[in-house]
Phi, psi and omega in degrees: 000116185283153179296324181298323178293316181297323182297339181278350179264136183294150177303324180297317180293318178296326177295321177294322177298318177297320178297317177303316180296322178294319179300313180294320178301318180294331179289324176086305178219140182218148164259124181259123172289106194245110179264341185090007177277182183303307188290311184290331177291317177298315179300317180296319180297313181293319178299320178294319178298322185275318190251351177060237184286354181273031180232133174233122176267135178230129180247128176275136182235126176205182180296340182275357185240120184303135181301326178302322180290325177296316179297319179293323178297318177300315181296317180297314180298320178296316180295329178276355180058045180247140175298133189221141179224136174252128181240153176272131176245156191232040180299331183293339179278353179268114182299337177290339174269307187294337177286349169064052174284169178304332179266022183310317186298333178302314184288328176294310181292328177297318177297310183295309185293327176297319178294320180293323178296321178297317179297315180300318179298316180294333181263004183057042178254123188286339188229140166251132182232151176235175187264020178300135180255179188294331179285338183296340181293344180272345183272160173281105184227085179302332180296334179296328178294321177297319178297317179296317180297328184263006176077022177283135180256156180236086185301326179295321178292319180297327178275359179062036179277130178272161181302316181298323179290322179295321177295317180297316180291326177296320177293320176302323181271006180060035176278132183292348182271001188303327180244021181291135178297153176294146182227124174257155182297159185295337179296338181287356182276356182256145172296147176307141179080352174279128184301134177267116184240152181301316181300316181294321178297319178295320179300316180296313181300316181293321180294318180291323176299318179298316181296325179292326177294340178271001174106004179273117184278328179232119186210149174228134172249108181276133185263119178232066180066248180273002182241139174245133178247122185262129175246000000 
């Protein structure tokens, strides 16, 4: 990391990075909920730098998560030389999730974090961490309640790192995700109370993949029965 690159980052942001490293150092060992997005990739990189082999990245894979993202997460973890595991999650089998209420994300995160807690227990790892950042506290995130109930920590949030700072620091660390568009799970493409079905999820995934081949880097295909709305 060159001095010229570091000089482009504000002292306040660098101070937050130091705080993040102290938080992780105090944890000792962590399981990282790793989606391959901007935040979790940055968290995984810093955790690996601080804790070395005492880091395990785990990616949840289900119909609500694009297969392309799973492949990218595997590649990123390999490039970071971090131990990585992909697990199957079954939130779609829970009617409290598939019926798609406004609090749907709670049941998804409850499924994922419960599985990560089991893995952490089996590996004698005291902490499960996720990539929520400081700005996420302003959003409607029912999944955050599941994390809190299960004792999942959010080091980026604890260090008060903003999304813009995470992108700048990711670029400083030469992470390919520094400018990656934000990605929400495919279940978010349905209006609340509309049933989430496997066939519909496949339709959305295929449509968005097609649009990306046409050069659209950030796209959403909203599912409205027989109608698709493209954003």
